[in-house]
C-alpha positions in Angstrom: 65.3 -78.4 -77.0 63.1 -79.6 -74.3 61.2 -77.5 -72.5 60.4 -78.1 -68.8 57.1 -77.2 -67.6 57.4 -76.5 -63.9 54.4 -75.5 -61.5 53.7 -71.8 -61.4 55.8 -70.0 -59.1 53.0 -67.6 -58.2 51.9 -67.0 -54.6 48.2 -67.2 -53.7 48.1 -63.7 -52.6 49.3 -62.6 -56.1 46.8 -64.9 -57.7 44.0 -63.3 -55.8 45.2 -59.8 -56.6 45.4 -60.7 -60.3 42.0 -62.1 -60.5 40.6 -58.7 -59.1 43.0 -56.7 -61.6 41.3 -55.1 -64.5 42.5 -52.0 -66.4 45.7 -51.4 -64.4 44.6 -52.3 -60.9 40.9 -51.1 -60.9 39.0 -54.0 -59.1 35.9 -55.5 -60.8 32.7 -55.1 -59.5 31.4 -57.7 -57.2 28.4 -59.6 -58.7 26.6 -60.1 -55.1 24.9 -56.6 -55.2 24.3 -56.4 -59.0 20.6 -56.1 -60.5 19.4 -56.9 -63.9 19.7 -54.4 -66.2 15.9 -54.5 -67.1 14.8 -53.7 -63.5 17.2 -50.7 -63.4 16.0 -49.3 -66.3 12.7 -48.1 -66.0 10.7 -46.5 -69.2 9.8 -42.8 -68.7 6.2 -42.1 -69.5 5.7 -40.1 -72.4 4.2 -36.6 -72.3 0.7 -37.6 -73.4 0.8 -40.3 -70.9 1.8 -37.7 -68.0 -1.0 -35.3 -69.4 -3.6 -38.2 -69.4 -2.8 -39.2 -65.8 -2.9 -35.6 -64.6 -6.4 -35.2 -66.3 -7.6 -38.5 -64.9 -6.3 -37.1 -61.3 -8.0 -33.8 -61.7 -11.2 -35.4 -63.0 -11.2 -37.7 -60.0 -10.7 -34.2 -57.7 -13.4 -32.5 -59.5 -15.9 -35.3 -59.4 -15.3 -35.5 -55.6 -15.6 -31.6 -55.3 -18.9 -31.8 -57.0 -20.2 -34.4 -54.9 -19.5 -32.4 -51.9 -20.8 -29.4 -53.4 -24.0 -31.3 -54.4 -24.3 -32.6 -50.5 -23.7 -29.0 -49.4 -26.3 -27.6 -51.8 -29.0 -30.3 -50.5 -28.5 -29.5 -47.1 -28.8 -25.6 -47.5 -31.9 -26.3 -49.4 -33.2 -28.3 -46.5 -32.1 -25.5 -44.3 -33.9 -23.1 -46.3 -37.1 -24.9 -46.3 -36.8 -25.2 -42.4 -36.3 -21.3 -42.2 -39.2 -20.8 -44.8 -41.7 -23.1 -42.3 -40.3 -21.4 -39.2 -40.9 -17.9 -40.8 -44.6 -19.0 -41.9 -45.1 -20.4 -38.2 -44.1 -16.8 -36.9 -46.2 -15.1 -39.5 -49.2 -17.1 -38.2 -48.4 -16.2 -34.7 -48.1 -12.8 -35.5 -51.4 -12.8 -37.2 -53.3 -14.4 -34.2 -51.6 -11.8 -32.0 -52.9 -9.1 -34.0 -56.4 -10.5 -33.8 -56.3 -11.1 -30.1 -55.2 -7.4 -29.5 -58.2 -6.3 -31.7 -60.5 -8.3 -30.1 -59.3 -6.9 -26.9 -59.8 -3.6 -28.1 -63.6 -4.3 -29.1 -64.1 -5.8 -25.7 -62.6 -2.7 -24.1 -64.7 -0.4 -25.9 -68.1 -2.5 -25.1 -67.0 -2.6 -21.6 -66.7 1.3 -21.6 -69.8 1.8 -23.4 -71.6 -0.6 -20.8 -70.1 1.3 -18.0 -71.6 4.7 -19.2 -75.0 3.3 -19.8 -75.4 0.8 -16.9 -74.5 3.4 -14.3 -77.9 4.9 -13.3 -79.0 4.5 -9.8 -76.1 3.4 -7.9 -74.7 4.7 -4.5 -71.5 6.2 -4.4 -70.1 3.2 -2.6 -71.3 1.0 -5.4 -69.7 3.4 -8.1 -66.5 3.1 -6.2 -66.5 -0.6 -6.1 -67.1 -0.8 -9.9 -64.6 1.8 -10.5 -62.1 -0.3 -8.6 -63.2 -3.3 -10.7 -63.0 -1.4 -13.9 -59.6 -0.1 -13.1 -58.4 -3.7 -12.2 -59.9 -5.0 -15.6 -58.3 -2.0 -17.4 -54.9 -2.7 -15.9 -55.2 -6.3 -16.8 -56.4 -5.5 -20.5 -53.5 -2.9 -20.7 -51.2 -5.4 -19.5 -52.4 -8.0 -22.0 -52.0 -5.4 -24.7 -48.5 -4.6 -23.6 -47.7 -8.3 -23.8 -49.2 -8.6 -27.1 -47.3 -5.6 -28.3 -44.1 -7.1 -27.0 -44.9 -10.6 -28.5 -45.9 -8.9 -31.8 -42.4 -6.8 -31.9 -40.5 -10.3 -31.0 -42.4 -12.0 -33.8 -41.6 -9.0 -36.2 -37.8 -9.2 -35.3 -37.7 -12.9 -35.6 -39.5 -12.7 -38.9 -37.1 -9.9 -40.2 -34.0 -12.2 -39.0 -35.6 -15.3 -40.7 -35.9 -13.1 -44.1 -32.4 -11.9 -43.8 -31.2 -15.6 -43.1 -33.2 -16.9 -45.8 -31.9 -14.1 -48.2 -28.3 -15.2 -47.3 -29.1 -18.7 -47.8 -30.5 -18.1 -51.3 -27.6 -16.1 -52.1 -25.2 -19.0 -50.8 -27.5 -21.6 -52.9 -27.0 -19.5 -55.8 -23.4 -19.2 -55.3 -23.1 -22.9 -54.9 -25.3 -23.4 -58.0 -22.8 -21.2 -60.2 -19.8 -23.1 -58.4 -21.3 -26.2 -59.3 -22.1 -25.2 -63.1 -18.4 -24.0 -63.5 -17.1 -27.4 -62.6 
């Protein structure tokens, strides 16, 4: 028997449908958007690698924090030195004001003594004139004395504030040093 091979009796639509058909009408995935399997699969880091990365990250952060604390510590030390020099300046000013006050007191005593001893043989008008001068001098010396006392009080207050501030700075420096040693 002879067979006759006749061209396929299939329509182009059927051919297209048949090319896409796999496992009972499930279309094949297109290769246009496909990626290589190696690129899709990424190797998950091991637990040791994750711990090492975390350690490096924390180490870097702590290094930066230590640098910042060292800078802050240096600035605080500089501020403490400035405060110390200002406190010394105020102490010197206070000492000078006290010396001036003592000098004024001795001058005042000498003046009073000279008034008592040099007053013989004067007229009442001369006495009145001298008394007015002495009152003016006394008022001037008392005014200087009050000014010196006010300066002295200001200097003491400033010195006290500087000492308090220096104590606070020392406490802060100590705290920063402890923090620095902990890291």
